[in-house]
C-alpha positions as CSV (number, residue, x, y, z in Angstrom):
1,X,9.1,298.3,-47.7
2,X,10.0,297.0,-51.3
3,X,12.3,298.8,-53.3
4,X,14.3,298.7,-56.5
5,X,17.5,296.4,-56.1
6,X,20.6,298.0,-56.7
7,X,23.4,295.2,-57.4
8,X,26.8,297.2,-56.5
9,X,29.2,297.1,-59.4
10,X,33.2,298.9,-59.5
11,X,31.6,301.5,-61.1
12,X,29.2,302.5,-58.7
13,X,25.4,299.9,-59.5
14,X,22.9,298.8,-61.4
15,X,19.7,297.9,-61.8
16,X,18.9,293.8,-62.4
17,X,16.3,294.0,-65.4
18,X,14.8,290.3,-65.7
19,X,11.9,289.9,-68.1
20,X,11.4,293.3,-68.8
21,X,11.1,294.3,-64.9
22,X,13.1,295.5,-62.2
23,X,14.6,293.3,-59.6
24,X,13.1,294.6,-56.2
25,X,14.0,293.9,-52.7
26,X,12.3,294.2,-49.6
27,X,14.8,295.0,-47.2
28,X,18.2,297.7,-46.2
29,X,20.2,296.9,-48.5
30,X,20.4,299.6,-50.9
31,X,20.2,302.5,-47.7
32,X,23.0,300.4,-46.1
33,X,25.0,300.2,-49.7
34,X,24.1,304.2,-50.7
35,X,25.4,305.6,-46.9
36,X,28.3,303.8,-47.4
37,X,29.9,304.6,-50.4
38,X,28.3,307.9,-51.2
39,X,29.4,311.1,-49.8
40,X,27.7,312.9,-48.9
41,X,25.1,310.6,-47.4
42,X,21.9,311.3,-50.0
43,X,19.6,310.9,-46.9
44,X,21.1,314.6,-46.6
45,X,18.5,316.1,-48.8
46,X,15.0,315.1,-47.1
47,X,16.7,315.3,-43.6
48,X,15.0,317.6,-41.3
49,X,17.9,317.4,-38.8
50,X,20.6,320.0,-38.8
51,X,23.3,318.1,-38.5
52,X,24.1,316.2,-42.0
53,X,25.2,312.4,-42.1
54,X,28.7,312.6,-44.9
55,X,30.2,309.0,-45.9
56,X,33.8,309.4,-45.0
57,X,34.7,305.7,-46.6
58,X,34.8,306.7,-49.9
59,X,37.7,309.4,-48.8
60,X,39.7,306.9,-46.6
61,X,39.5,304.5,-49.7
62,X,41.4,307.0,-51.9
63,X,43.5,307.9,-49.3
64,X,46.6,305.3,-49.5
65,X,47.3,301.9,-48.5
66,X,45.5,299.6,-46.3
67,X,46.3,299.3,-43.0
68,X,45.7,298.4,-39.8
69,X,44.6,301.6,-38.5
70,X,43.0,302.2,-41.4
71,X,40.8,299.1,-40.9
72,X,40.0,300.6,-37.3
73,X,39.3,304.2,-39.0
74,X,37.2,302.3,-41.6
75,X,35.0,300.6,-38.7
76,X,34.4,304.6,-37.5
77,X,33.5,305.7,-40.2
78,X,30.7,303.0,-40.8
79,X,29.5,303.6,-37.2
80,X,28.7,307.0,-38.5
81,X,27.0,307.0,-42.1
82,X,24.8,304.5,-40.7
83,X,24.0,306.8,-37.4
84,X,20.9,307.4,-38.6
85,X,19.6,304.8,-38.9
86,X,19.3,304.5,-34.7
87,X,18.9,308.4,-35.0
88,X,15.5,307.4,-37.2
89,X,15.2,304.4,-35.3
90,X,15.1,302.0,-37.8
91,X,18.0,300.0,-36.1
92,X,18.4,299.9,-32.3
93,X,22.1,298.8,-32.5
94,X,24.7,298.5,-35.7
95,X,27.6,295.8,-35.3
96,X,30.5,296.7,-37.5
97,X,33.4,294.3,-37.9
98,X,36.4,294.2,-39.9
99,X,38.8,292.1,-41.7
100,X,41.9,292.5,-43.6
101,X,42.3,289.0,-45.4
102,X,45.4,289.3,-47.7
103,X,47.4,292.9,-48.9
104,X,44.8,295.6,-50.3
105,X,41.4,293.6,-49.7
106,X,39.0,294.5,-46.7
107,X,36.6,292.4,-45.9
108,X,33.3,294.6,-44.3
109,X,30.4,293.2,-42.5
110,X,27.4,295.5,-40.9
111,X,24.9,293.6,-39.0
112,X,21.7,296.0,-38.5
113,X,19.1,295.4,-36.1
114,X,15.7,296.4,-36.2
115,X,13.4,297.5,-33.0
116,X,12.1,294.4,-31.8
117,X,14.1,291.7,-33.5
118,X,16.2,289.2,-31.7
119,X,18.3,288.6,-35.0
120,X,20.2,290.6,-37.4
121,X,20.5,291.4,-40.9
122,X,23.8,291.1,-42.1
123,X,25.3,293.0,-45.0
124,X,28.9,292.2,-46.2
125,X,30.9,293.8,-48.5
126,X,34.5,293.1,-50.2
127,X,36.8,296.2,-50.9
128,X,39.4,295.8,-53.2
129,X,41.4,299.1,-52.2
130,X,43.6,299.0,-55.0
131,X,41.8,298.9,-57.8
132,X,38.8,300.9,-56.0
133,X,36.2,298.5,-55.5
134,X,33.5,297.6,-53.4
135,X,31.4,294.3,-54.3
136,X,29.2,292.4,-52.1
137,X,30.4,289.4,-50.2
């Protein structure tokens, strides 16, 4: 699978153009990023399931200050936002970890285990709560 690389920025995301051609990727980076940080989930438009997925992470980030309870809420929201990957057979399991290394910053790590793969693929984000920004970590 090949896809345009969507580079996360504080304003959403940018395509990277090198020598007149867009940079491509072969993983799930875009699907993970869009599922987590857009609401409602972009895949609802083509989903045949009656249940629609909605990421609540943007709403959680807008709700107030970063606390330990908010960290737990984000972990649960990530699991819910990526549940479609398990439902569609793209992943066997998904692990989510989060830490608050300093006030106002949440490090988020998502590991996706694809079917028949012993090794997971890590996706890491840094969420700047005060600035409402998400970047790769």
